[in-house]
VEXTOR-397071 format. One record per residue (C-alpha): x, y, z. Coordinates in steps of 0.001 Angstrom, whole numbers, padded with zeros to 6 digits, always signed. Layout:
// VEXTOR-397071
XYZ...
// end
This chain:
// VEXTOR-397071
+063478+014638+009693+061707+012766+006916+062346+013692+003339+059732+015510+001224+059630+012454-001072+058533+010246+001863+055798+012744+002750+054645+012833-000886+054556+009008-001085+052571+008857+002160+050137+011498+000915+049621+009733-002454+049090+006395-000716+046446+007961+001529+044684+009550-001463+044654+006245-003379+043253+004429-000322+040452+006984+000049+039560+006737-003653+039499+002928-003571+037320+002875-000442+034875+005387-001899+034492+003288-005068+033703+000088-003187+030005-000695-003592+027865-000789-000480+026520-004160+000650+023269-002499+001659+020874-002168-001279+018990+001083-001654+015275+001119-002451+013169+003741-004175+009859+004988-002848+008436+005046-006380+008915+001256-006643+007054+000717-003356+004040+002909-004060+001005+001241-005579-001231-001758-004952+000319-005111-003969-001213-008580-003569+000284-011205-001249+000979-014611-002829-002021-014391-005196-004385-014326-002200-007010-011717-001461-004748-009817+000930-003860-006397-000493-001673-003501+000559-001553-000052-001053+001300+002349-000407+000092+005822-001398+001928+009069-002013-000465+010954+000293+001344+012770+003109+000102+011711+006555+002033+014004+008881+004814+016549+009164+007349+013817+010021+007473+012589+006436+005200+009571+006840+002825+008650+004002-000488+006785+004172-001000+003132+003349-004007+000813+003399-004332-002931+004030-007406-005088+003462-008517-008699+003000-011147-009249+000337-011684-012813+001558-013080-011147+004717-015400-008980+002572-013263-005868+003183-012309-003812+000163-010188-000741-000434-013279+001404-000957-014592+000340+002476-011503+001871+004098-011826+005046+002066-015526+005345+002966-014832+004718+006670-012186+007449+006663-014637+009906+005113-017281+008953+007683-014934+009133+010693-013031+012166+009490-009724+010372+010080-008107+007092+008993-008606+004141+011321-008534+000336+011095-006857-000853+007924-004866+002362+007539-001233+002864+008411+001453+005498+008123+004705+004395+006555+008230+005554+005936+010819+003900+003687+014485+004358+004465+016814+003935+001498+018674+001167+003353+015573-001011+003312+013860-000423+006656+010125-000009+006199+008380+001443+009243+004613+001076+009401+002490+002650+012129-000934+000984+012082-003791+003296+012995-006686+002048+015097-010255+003306+015508-010317+002581+019238-008915+005671+020892-006514+006530+018093-003886+003983+019094-000853+003732+016828+000940+000387+016611+004448+000557+015088+006014-002296+013143+009415-002298+011490+010126-004487+008489+013314-005103+006538+012905-005211+002779+014843-008035+001185+013620-007367-002373+011866-004445-004049+011464-004062-007777+008713-002558-009888+006844-005891-009666+008088-007774-006565+008184-006927-002858+009577-009144-000135+010100-008172+003482+010263-009630+006972+009574-008354+010461+012686-006948+012071+011774-008442+015461+010780-011852+014079+012766-012707+010971+010739-015860+010334+007633-013792+009496+008198-013173+005792+005846-011566+003301+005877-011886-000498+003905-009546-002745+003541-008892-006448+002363-005626-007958-001384-005744-008647-002836-004310-011810
// end
């Protein structure tokens, strides 16, 4: 039979190990939804993305918009088209941000209501910078700065 002192030493060692492990920082950065929401411009081009705080469905997805002003498409065009159609279509997407950095976008289409999912991994998100890449194709990287 083991002595009570051995049992106490074993117990204290286990407690110290648990405390040390719980204090070890995670390698996975966590991102805040408030940093993502707003209007972003890609590499000083005329490609814009807006992540809104408007709820899109009961699954927790929010609405986002994407447009290219160099193609004579503007944010207001998407808003007007939604009002005309009665639902969001081309240029609109639903999105969800996981704290670990996965950004899921479900692009909404006018033709038959198709929904096209894309999953991105955020590599950087601050109040002014956003960088992410496609989970399926890591070479497709996107760099945005917060637009005024």
